[in-house]
C-alpha positions as CSV (number, residue, x, y, z in Angstrom):
1,M,1.6,17.5,19.7
2,T,1.1,13.8,20.4
3,R,2.8,11.5,17.9
4,P,0.3,9.3,16.0
5,R,0.3,5.6,16.7
6,W,-0.8,5.0,13.1
7,S,-0.4,6.9,9.9
8,V,-2.5,5.6,7.0
9,V,-1.4,6.7,3.6
10,I,-3.9,6.5,0.7
11,P,-2.4,7.1,-2.8
12,A,-5.1,8.3,-5.2
13,F,-5.2,9.0,-8.9
14,N,-8.6,9.9,-10.3
15,E,-10.3,8.3,-7.4
16,A,-13.1,10.9,-6.7
17,D,-15.8,8.2,-6.9
18,R,-14.1,5.4,-4.9
19,L,-12.2,7.4,-2.4
20,P,-14.9,9.0,-0.3
21,P,-16.5,5.8,1.2
22,Y,-13.2,4.2,2.0
23,L,-11.9,7.4,3.5
24,E,-14.9,7.6,5.7
25,E,-14.4,3.9,6.7
26,V,-10.7,4.6,7.5
27,V,-11.5,7.7,9.6
28,G,-14.3,5.9,11.5
29,Y,-12.0,3.0,12.3
30,L,-9.2,5.1,13.5
31,E,-11.4,7.4,15.6
32,G,-12.8,4.3,17.3
33,S,-9.3,3.0,18.1
34,G,-8.7,5.3,21.0
35,A,-5.1,6.0,19.9
36,P,-3.7,9.1,18.1
37,W,-3.8,8.8,14.3
38,E,-3.4,10.6,11.0
39,V,-4.5,9.9,7.4
40,I,-2.6,11.3,4.4
41,V,-4.4,11.4,1.1
42,V,-1.8,11.6,-1.6
43,D,-3.3,13.1,-4.8
44,D,-1.1,11.8,-7.6
45,G,-1.8,14.6,-10.1
46,S,-5.5,13.7,-10.6
47,T,-7.6,15.3,-13.3
48,D,-10.9,14.8,-11.5
49,A,-12.1,15.9,-8.1
50,T,-9.8,13.6,-6.0
51,A,-7.9,16.6,-4.5
52,D,-11.2,18.2,-3.5
53,V,-12.3,15.0,-1.7
54,G,-9.0,15.0,0.3
55,L,-9.2,18.7,1.0
56,S,-12.8,18.5,2.2
57,A,-12.0,15.6,4.5
58,S,-9.1,17.6,5.9
59,R,-11.4,20.4,6.8
60,T,-13.8,18.1,8.5
61,H,-11.2,16.0,10.3
62,R,-8.2,17.7,11.7
63,H,-6.1,14.5,11.5
64,V,-6.7,14.1,7.8
65,R,-4.4,16.0,5.4
66,L,-4.0,16.2,1.7
67,L,-0.6,15.9,0.0
68,A,-0.9,17.0,-3.6
69,L,1.9,16.0,-5.9
70,G,0.8,18.4,-8.7
71,R,1.5,16.0,-11.5
72,N,1.0,12.3,-12.1
73,A,4.2,10.7,-10.8
74,G,3.1,7.1,-10.4
75,K,1.8,5.0,-7.6
76,G,5.3,4.2,-6.2
77,A,6.1,7.9,-6.1
78,A,2.8,8.7,-4.4
79,V,3.2,6.1,-1.7
80,R,6.8,7.1,-1.2
81,A,5.9,10.7,-0.7
82,G,3.1,9.9,1.8
83,M,5.1,7.4,3.8
84,L,8.0,9.9,4.2
85,A,5.6,12.7,5.1
86,A,4.0,10.5,7.8
87,T,4.8,10.9,11.4
88,G,3.3,7.8,13.0
89,E,5.0,5.0,15.0
90,Y,3.5,2.6,12.5
91,R,2.7,3.4,8.9
92,L,0.2,1.7,6.5
93,F,-0.5,2.3,2.9
94,A,-3.8,1.2,1.6
95,D,-5.4,1.4,-1.9
96,A,-8.1,4.0,-2.4
97,D,-10.6,1.5,-3.8
98,G,-11.1,-0.1,-0.4
99,A,-10.6,-3.6,-1.6
100,T,-9.0,-4.4,1.8
101,P,-11.3,-3.2,4.6
102,I,-9.4,-1.0,7.1
103,V,-10.4,-3.3,9.9
104,E,-7.8,-5.8,8.5
105,L,-5.2,-3.4,10.0
106,K,-5.7,-5.3,13.3
107,R,-4.1,-8.4,11.6
108,L,-1.1,-6.5,10.5
109,E,-0.8,-4.7,13.8
110,A,-0.7,-8.1,15.6
111,A,2.2,-9.2,13.4
112,L,4.1,-6.0,14.1
113,A,3.4,-6.4,17.9
114,A,4.9,-9.9,17.6
115,G,8.2,-8.5,16.3
116,A,7.8,-8.0,12.6
117,E,9.1,-4.7,11.2
118,I,7.0,-5.1,8.0
119,A,3.6,-6.7,7.7
120,I,2.1,-7.2,4.3
121,G,-1.5,-8.2,3.4
122,S,-1.8,-11.3,1.3
123,R,-4.6,-12.5,-1.0
124,A,-2.7,-15.7,-1.7
125,L,-2.3,-17.3,1.7
126,A,-4.8,-20.0,2.6
127,D,-6.8,-19.0,5.8
128,P,-10.3,-20.2,6.6
129,A,-10.9,-17.0,8.6
130,V,-10.6,-14.7,5.5
131,S,-12.4,-14.3,2.2
132,V,-10.8,-13.3,-1.1
133,S,-13.2,-12.4,-3.9
134,A,-11.4,-11.9,-7.3
135,R,-12.3,-12.4,-10.9
136,P,-10.7,-15.6,-12.4
137,H,-8.5,-13.8,-14.9
138,R,-7.0,-11.6,-12.1
139,V,-6.3,-14.7,-10.0
140,I,-4.5,-16.4,-12.9
141,A,-2.6,-13.2,-13.8
142,G,-1.6,-12.7,-10.1
143,R,-0.2,-16.2,-9.9
144,L,1.8,-15.8,-13.1
145,F,3.1,-12.4,-11.9
146,N,4.2,-13.8,-8.6
147,W,5.9,-16.7,-10.3
148,L,7.9,-14.3,-12.4
149,V,8.7,-12.2,-9.4
150,E,10.1,-15.2,-7.6
151,R,12.3,-15.9,-10.6
152,A,13.5,-12.3,-10.2
153,G,14.8,-13.0,-6.7
154,L,11.9,-12.3,-4.3
155,A,11.6,-15.5,-2.5
156,G,9.1,-16.6,0.2
157,I,6.4,-14.0,-0.7
158,A,3.1,-15.4,-1.9
159,D,1.5,-12.0,-2.9
160,S,3.8,-9.0,-3.5
161,Q,1.2,-6.8,-5.0
162,C,-1.6,-6.5,-2.3
163,G,-2.0,-2.8,-1.7
164,F,-2.1,-3.1,2.1
165,K,1.3,-3.0,3.8
166,A,2.4,-1.8,7.2
167,F,5.8,-0.7,8.5
168,T,7.5,0.5,11.7
169,A,8.5,4.1,11.4
170,G,12.2,3.1,11.2
171,A,11.6,0.6,8.4
172,A,9.4,3.0,6.4
173,I,11.9,5.9,6.6
174,D,14.8,3.6,5.5
175,L,13.1,1.7,2.8
176,F,11.0,4.5,1.2
177,G,14.0,6.7,1.4
178,R,15.9,4.3,-0.9
179,L,12.9,3.4,-3.2
180,T,13.5,4.4,-6.8
181,T,10.6,2.7,-8.7
182,S,7.8,5.2,-9.3
183,G,5.3,3.0,-11.1
184,F,3.2,0.0,-10.1
185,G,6.2,-2.3,-9.8
186,F,7.4,-0.5,-6.7
187,D,6.2,-3.1,-4.2
188,V,8.7,-5.7,-5.5
189,E,11.6,-3.3,-5.2
190,L,10.4,-2.4,-1.7
191,L,10.3,-6.1,-0.7
192,L,13.7,-6.8,-2.3
193,L,15.2,-4.0,-0.4
194,A,13.6,-5.2,2.8
195,Q,14.9,-8.8,2.4
196,A,18.4,-7.6,1.4
197,S,18.5,-5.3,4.5
198,G,17.5,-8.1,6.8
199,Y,14.1,-6.7,8.0
200,R,11.8,-9.0,9.8
201,L,8.8,-9.5,7.5
202,A,5.4,-11.1,8.0
203,E,2.9,-12.0,5.3
204,V,-0.6,-12.0,6.7
205,A,-3.8,-13.3,5.0
206,V,-6.4,-10.5,4.7
207,N,-10.0,-10.1,3.5
208,W,-10.0,-8.7,0.0
209,A,-12.7,-8.0,-2.6
210,D,-12.2,-7.0,-6.2
211,R,-13.5,-3.6,-7.0
212,P,-14.5,-2.3,-10.4
213,G,-12.4,0.5,-12.0
214,S,-9.0,-0.9,-11.3
215,K,-6.1,1.3,-12.5
216,V,-3.9,-1.8,-13.1
217,G,-4.4,-4.1,-16.1
218,V,-2.3,-7.1,-17.0
219,V,-2.0,-6.1,-20.7
220,R,-1.8,-2.4,-20.1
221,N,0.6,-2.3,-17.2
222,G,2.2,-5.8,-17.0
223,P,5.1,-5.2,-19.4
224,A,6.1,-1.9,-17.7
225,M,5.9,-3.5,-14.2
226,L,8.2,-6.4,-15.3
227,W,10.6,-3.9,-16.7
228,Q,10.6,-1.9,-13.5
229,I,11.2,-5.1,-11.5
230,W,14.1,-6.1,-13.8
231,R,15.7,-2.7,-13.4
232,A,15.3,-2.8,-9.6
233,R,16.8,-6.3,-9.5
234,Q,19.8,-5.1,-11.5
235,R,20.3,-2.2,-9.1
236,L,20.2,-4.5,-6.1
237,R,22.3,-7.3,-7.5
238,P,25.4,-7.8,-5.3
């Protein structure tokens, strides 16, 4: 069996409504790329029809598969499971809401081809070639969160939380194999691990548009994320 060039991992919790159009977009893009590919939908213990969406897609497209966790373990745990189950030379995880169009993969792929081992999408970098559409309160919350993250030791990253990140297979296996944060704060631990391990990392501006129905809220999830980040920083402190 030919090894996929790209594995795209889509973590999904109760995404039966938002997942289908993005999954179709992802499959269409990869089919048109001319290179071997796979898509892994990770159902994080959903209580709606998310698993059915993934299963249906796997029956229609032989390169799509469903990975069902059975219980809600958290986004970090879902992404970790998918990235470690992937087999591609390069591995991307992308949010199920489709806020970042899959065509933006070409920007991350260019960074990897130039020598980066990790390429992360960014909504914060200024670039006249991209457009970021976000509600004002999310922009303010994002800036505050990233300021706090920088205080926690993650330097040189403008946007740690964009759910569009790509890795070489070696970097993915190493970093996700060591990842311990199961909640929404996992991105920061992942990047702290990457910096501490000396991986070459590129932050790339990408098109992004806010989608209704976000699973992350500043008030609802912010304190837990900061606690997860503090714990990760303590674990990684020399």
